[in-house]
Each structure stands twice: as structure tokens, then as C-alpha cells.
C-alpha positions as CSV (number, residue, x, y, z in Angstrom):
1,M,-56.3,-41.2,112.7
2,R,-53.3,-43.4,112.2
3,L,-54.0,-43.6,108.5
4,A,-54.1,-39.8,108.2
5,L,-50.9,-39.5,110.1
6,R,-49.2,-42.0,107.8
7,L,-50.4,-40.1,104.7
8,A,-49.1,-36.8,106.1
9,T,-45.7,-38.3,106.9
10,L,-45.5,-39.8,103.3
11,L,-46.4,-36.5,101.7
12,A,-43.8,-34.7,103.8
13,S,-41.1,-37.2,102.8
14,L,-42.0,-36.8,99.1
15,G,-41.8,-33.0,99.4
16,L,-38.4,-33.1,101.1
17,A,-37.1,-35.5,98.4
18,T,-38.4,-33.2,95.6
19,V,-36.6,-30.1,97.2
20,A,-33.4,-32.1,97.6
21,W,-33.5,-33.3,93.9
22,A,-34.1,-29.7,92.7
23,Q,-31.1,-28.4,94.6
24,V,-28.8,-31.1,93.2
25,N,-30.2,-30.8,89.6
26,P,-31.2,-27.2,89.0
27,P,-33.3,-26.5,85.9
28,V,-31.4,-25.6,82.8
29,A,-32.6,-22.6,80.8
30,P,-33.6,-23.6,77.2
31,N,-31.1,-21.2,75.6
32,V,-28.0,-22.2,77.6
33,P,-25.9,-24.9,75.8
34,P,-24.4,-27.8,77.7
35,P,-20.9,-27.1,79.0
36,L,-19.0,-29.3,76.5
37,S,-21.1,-28.4,73.4
38,Q,-19.3,-27.0,70.4
39,Q,-20.0,-23.3,69.9
40,P,-20.8,-22.4,66.2
41,S,-18.6,-20.0,64.3
42,L,-19.7,-16.4,64.1
43,Y,-19.5,-16.8,60.3
44,G,-22.0,-19.7,60.1
45,G,-19.8,-22.8,60.6
46,N,-16.7,-24.3,62.2
47,W,-15.2,-25.2,58.8
48,E,-13.7,-22.9,56.2
49,L,-12.8,-23.8,52.6
50,F,-10.6,-21.3,50.9
51,L,-9.9,-21.0,47.1
52,G,-7.6,-18.2,45.8
53,G,-4.6,-17.0,44.0
54,S,-1.1,-16.1,45.2
55,Y,1.9,-14.2,43.9
56,S,5.4,-15.3,45.0
57,T,8.2,-12.8,45.0
58,A,11.4,-14.3,46.4
59,R,14.5,-12.1,46.4
60,A,17.9,-13.1,45.0
61,T,20.5,-14.5,47.3
62,L,24.1,-15.7,47.2
63,A,25.3,-19.3,47.5
64,N,28.9,-20.6,46.8
65,G,29.7,-17.2,45.3
66,N,26.9,-17.4,42.7
67,T,23.7,-15.4,42.6
68,V,20.6,-17.6,43.1
69,S,17.4,-16.0,41.9
70,T,13.8,-17.0,41.4
71,T,11.2,-15.4,39.1
72,N,8.1,-13.8,40.5
73,V,5.2,-16.1,39.7
74,P,1.5,-16.4,40.3
75,G,0.0,-19.5,41.9
76,A,-3.2,-21.2,43.1
77,Q,-4.2,-22.0,46.6
78,L,-6.6,-24.3,48.4
79,S,-7.0,-24.6,52.2
80,L,-9.2,-26.2,54.8
81,R,-9.5,-24.5,58.2
82,Y,-11.2,-25.9,61.3
83,H,-12.2,-23.7,64.2
84,V,-11.9,-25.5,67.5
85,T,-13.3,-22.3,69.0
86,D,-14.0,-18.9,67.3
87,T,-10.5,-17.8,68.3
88,N,-8.3,-21.0,67.7
89,A,-8.1,-22.9,64.5
90,V,-5.9,-25.3,62.6
91,E,-5.4,-25.2,58.8
92,L,-4.2,-27.4,56.0
93,R,-3.1,-25.7,52.8
94,W,-1.9,-26.5,49.3
95,N,-0.2,-24.0,47.0
96,L,0.9,-24.6,43.4
97,S,3.3,-22.4,41.4
98,E,5.9,-22.8,38.6
99,P,9.0,-20.7,39.4
100,L,12.1,-20.5,37.3
101,Q,15.3,-20.6,39.3
102,T,18.8,-19.6,38.1
103,Y,22.2,-20.5,39.6
104,G,24.9,-18.3,38.3
105,P,25.2,-17.6,34.6
106,T,24.6,-21.1,33.2
107,L,22.3,-23.2,35.4
108,R,18.5,-22.8,35.3
109,V,15.6,-24.9,36.3
110,K,11.9,-24.4,35.8
111,S,9.9,-26.4,38.3
112,R,6.4,-27.2,39.5
113,A,6.4,-26.3,43.2
114,N,3.7,-28.0,45.4
115,E,3.6,-26.6,48.9
116,F,1.8,-28.5,51.7
117,E,1.3,-26.4,54.9
118,F,0.0,-27.1,58.4
119,A,-0.6,-24.0,60.6
120,Y,-2.2,-22.7,63.7
121,V,-4.5,-19.8,63.2
122,W,-5.6,-17.2,65.8
123,T,-8.7,-15.2,64.8
124,Y,-10.1,-12.1,66.5
125,P,-13.7,-13.1,67.4
126,S,-15.5,-10.1,65.9
127,E,-19.2,-10.1,65.1
128,G,-18.6,-7.3,62.6
129,S,-18.0,-7.5,58.9
130,I,-14.2,-7.8,59.2
131,R,-12.3,-10.4,61.0
132,P,-8.4,-10.3,61.3
133,F,-6.3,-13.4,61.9
134,L,-2.7,-14.4,62.4
135,L,-1.1,-17.7,61.5
136,G,2.1,-19.7,62.0
137,G,3.2,-23.1,61.0
138,A,5.4,-25.3,58.7
139,S,5.5,-26.4,55.1
140,L,7.0,-29.0,52.8
141,I,7.7,-27.9,49.2
142,H,8.1,-30.4,46.5
143,Y,10.0,-29.1,43.5
144,A,9.7,-31.1,40.3
145,P,11.6,-29.9,37.1
146,V,9.3,-29.3,34.1
147,G,9.9,-28.1,30.5
148,S,12.8,-28.4,28.2
149,A,14.5,-25.1,29.3
150,S,15.9,-26.7,32.5
151,T,19.5,-27.8,32.8
152,P,19.9,-31.5,32.1
153,G,20.3,-33.7,35.2
154,A,18.0,-31.6,37.4
155,A,16.2,-33.9,40.0
156,S,13.1,-33.4,42.1
157,Q,13.6,-32.3,45.7
158,V,11.6,-31.6,48.9
159,R,12.5,-28.6,51.0
160,P,11.2,-27.5,54.4
161,A,9.8,-24.0,55.2
162,I,8.6,-22.0,58.2
163,V,5.4,-20.1,57.6
164,Y,4.0,-16.9,59.2
165,G,1.3,-14.5,58.1
166,G,-1.9,-12.8,58.7
167,G,-5.0,-11.5,56.9
168,L,-8.5,-10.1,56.9
169,D,-11.8,-11.8,56.2
170,F,-14.5,-9.6,54.8
171,K,-18.0,-11.0,55.4
172,I,-20.3,-11.2,52.4
173,S,-23.1,-13.4,53.9
174,S,-23.5,-16.0,56.7
175,K,-21.8,-18.5,54.4
176,W,-19.3,-16.5,52.3
177,S,-16.5,-14.1,52.8
178,A,-13.6,-12.6,50.8
179,R,-10.0,-13.0,52.2
180,A,-6.9,-10.9,51.7
181,E,-3.8,-12.4,53.2
182,Y,-0.1,-12.1,53.4
183,R,2.1,-15.2,54.0
184,G,5.9,-15.3,54.4
185,L,8.0,-18.4,54.0
186,F,11.6,-19.0,55.3
187,Y,12.5,-21.9,53.0
188,R,15.6,-23.9,52.1
189,V,16.6,-23.1,48.6
190,P,16.4,-26.1,46.2
191,D,19.5,-27.0,44.1
192,F,18.0,-29.9,42.2
193,G,21.1,-32.0,42.8
194,L,23.1,-29.7,40.4
195,I,25.2,-27.9,43.0
196,G,25.6,-28.5,46.7
197,I,24.1,-25.6,48.7
198,S,22.5,-25.3,52.1
199,K,20.9,-21.9,51.8
200,W,17.7,-20.4,53.3
201,N,15.8,-17.6,51.7
202,H,12.6,-15.5,52.4
203,L,9.6,-15.8,50.1
204,P,6.8,-13.2,50.5
205,Q,3.5,-14.5,49.2
206,P,0.4,-12.3,49.2
207,D,-2.9,-14.0,48.2
208,F,-6.6,-13.2,47.7
209,G,-9.6,-15.4,47.4
210,I,-13.1,-16.5,48.5
211,V,-14.1,-18.5,51.6
212,Y,-17.0,-20.8,52.1
213,H,-18.1,-21.3,55.8
214,F,-19.9,-24.5,56.7
């Protein structure tokens, strides 16, 4: 009798312990990710590699009474974007072009312009075939004189820029999309050490290319 009573008490204790454990640690459904797990991008990955072409169209401006102008030139772009979430991302970008700048009637410099950008990107989290995004950030542009047509004595310079823009991604597959984008740069005009100016200008820069998501 005592043995049966002890067994009944032990079983009851085990049952209460099981119920208490289940209340503290409820079962997790197999399709529910852990709270801190990284959610995958809607386009098949959190990383994006962009390769495309650009077209820079800076307007003429005045500095020290002289007209400062820049030729419209095509360029090449490469960027890497990381999605922290589907909505928030950061981006590193490189842009290459070779503009010809003139200062008044006599000074002219053809340069190789390497732009290095860091930007925040906000993306509308759409599951459809088109995803719009906005971006804002900062750039450094390194101007290096090239060619024999430049005025002698022109020196390389680094100029800052503020970047804004937006665009659309057109989904091709789970890994590929096409991108149409507009970027605008407020940049300090280079003078290559030939004249002392402190002038800022606006540079519109539309671009188009292909994106690989991984």
C-alpha cells in the first residue's frame, strides 16, 4: 500500500514538472524563425552587386568672374549593397569618368575622376516585380589630370560631395534584376591648383545597369 502511494506521488510530481516546463518553454512552430535570425531578401539574398553605366551632366557655373564648365561624359559604376533588413541597406559605390573642365578662355584640364561613395538606402519592401528605393550619403572624388591637352602645372585633387538619389529595380529572376537610377551630387569644384576657388556645383548623374542578388 505504501509502495503504491509513493509511486502515485512520484508520477504526480513528474506530471506537474512537465506542465510547468511546457508553460515556460512553449513549443516553437517549425516555420517560425528565431527572433534574432536574419530575414532573407525578397530578391533572393541580402547582398547586391551592381554593374552599370552612368552619364554625368554638370552645368556651367561662375567662379572669380570666370565661367567654369564641365563636359557631359559617360562613366562606369560598380557598387555593393547590403540589406540589414528588406527596407534598410548600406552601399559602397565606385564611379569612373573622364571629364574635361575649362576655366575661362585659357585654362582646361582633362582628368580621370574616381568617385567613392558611402550611402544609406531605403527600399520599399515589395514582393512584386518592381522595387523603388531612395538613397543619401557622401562621396570623395579624386581628380587626376590625364592627357596632353591639359594646362601645364595641373595637380591631382580630392573633392567632397553630398549624394542623393533614387531608382527602380526590375526583377528578372530570383537572382537578377535591372536597375534604373538617378543620382545627384553637390560637389566642390576642382581647380587643380591652377586658380584658387571655393565653389560648389550640382552634378546630375543618371545610370542604368544589372544587379546580382546573393
